[in-house]
C-alpha positions in Angstrom: 2.5 20.3 28.0 1.5 16.9 26.6 3.7 14.6 24.6 1.7 15.2 21.6 2.3 18.9 21.9 6.0 18.5 22.3 6.3 16.0 19.3 4.2 18.0 16.9 4.0 17.4 13.2 6.7 20.0 12.3 9.2 18.2 14.6 8.4 14.8 13.2 8.8 16.2 9.7 12.2 17.8 10.6 13.3 14.5 12.1 12.4 12.6 8.9 14.4 15.1 6.9 17.4 14.8 9.3 17.2 11.0 9.1 17.3 11.2 5.3 20.4 13.3 5.4 22.1 11.1 8.0 23.4 8.6 5.6 26.6 9.6 3.6 25.3 7.7 0.5 22.1 9.9 0.3 24.2 13.0 0.8 26.4 11.8 -2.1 23.4 11.2 -4.3 22.0 14.7 -3.5 25.4 16.3 -4.0 25.8 14.6 -7.3 22.4 15.6 -8.6 23.1 19.2 -7.6 26.6 19.2 -9.2 25.2 17.9 -12.5 22.7 20.7 -12.6 20.4 18.6 -14.7 18.1 15.5 -14.4 20.0 12.2 -14.6 18.6 9.6 -16.9 19.8 6.0 -16.3 21.7 4.4 -13.6 23.1 6.8 -11.0 25.3 4.1 -9.7 27.5 4.5 -12.9 28.5 7.8 -11.4 28.9 6.9 -7.7 31.0 4.3 -6.0 28.0 2.4 -4.8 26.2 -0.7 -5.9 22.9 -0.5 -7.9 21.0 -2.1 -5.1 22.4 0.5 -2.5 21.7 3.4 -4.8 18.2 2.2 -5.5 17.4 1.9 -1.8 18.7 5.4 -1.1 16.9 6.9 -4.1 13.7 5.4 -2.8 14.2 7.1 0.6 15.0 10.4 -1.0 12.0 10.1 -3.2 9.7 9.1 -0.4 10.6 12.3 1.4 10.1 14.4 -1.7 13.8 15.5 -2.0 14.0 14.1 -5.5 11.7 13.3 -8.4 12.0 10.1 -10.4 10.0 9.9 -13.6 9.9 6.7 -15.8 10.9 7.3 -19.4 10.8 4.1 -21.2 13.3 1.7 -19.6 15.1 4.6 -17.7 14.2 6.8 -14.8 15.0 10.5 -14.8 16.1 11.7 -11.3 16.0 15.4 -10.4 16.3 17.4 -7.2 13.0 18.7 -5.9 14.4 22.2 -5.0 11.1 23.5 -3.7 10.8 20.7 -1.2 14.5 21.1 -0.2 14.0 24.8 0.3 10.9 24.1 2.5 12.8 21.8 4.8 15.7 24.3 5.0 13.4 27.1 6.0 11.8 24.8 8.7 15.3 24.1 10.0 16.3 27.6 10.0 13.2 28.5 11.9 13.8 25.6 14.4 17.4 26.6 15.1 16.6 30.4 15.3 14.5 29.6 18.4 17.4 27.6 19.9 19.9 30.3 19.1 17.7 32.9 20.6 17.8 31.2 24.0 21.3 32.6 24.5 22.1 30.1 27.3 25.7 29.8 28.4 26.4 26.3 29.6 29.7 26.9 31.2 30.5 23.7 33.1 32.3 25.7 35.9 29.3 27.6 36.9 26.6 24.8 36.3 27.2 21.7 38.4 
């Protein structure tokens, strides 16, 4: 098996998704957008204990991955969760971990030295 086969596009995509979720600020932004159950118009940093610059950088990361949408409306930007994109990533993660769970390997350190 070649490195290209091992590091296929699906794994790279899952890795980017995991990287986006690896920062607590991005998780807080996603959680906030989910809890509001609507698109947010204006400055999300007004609602989170983060600076505008920090929020902007994290929104940029989330938008680049397709986890949120941001549409310009005059001087404001409306941010919404992209539920279809999030669902797609979750399905890929479920599929990935199903194959791992199916391995049913017991790594008892007493028997494997």
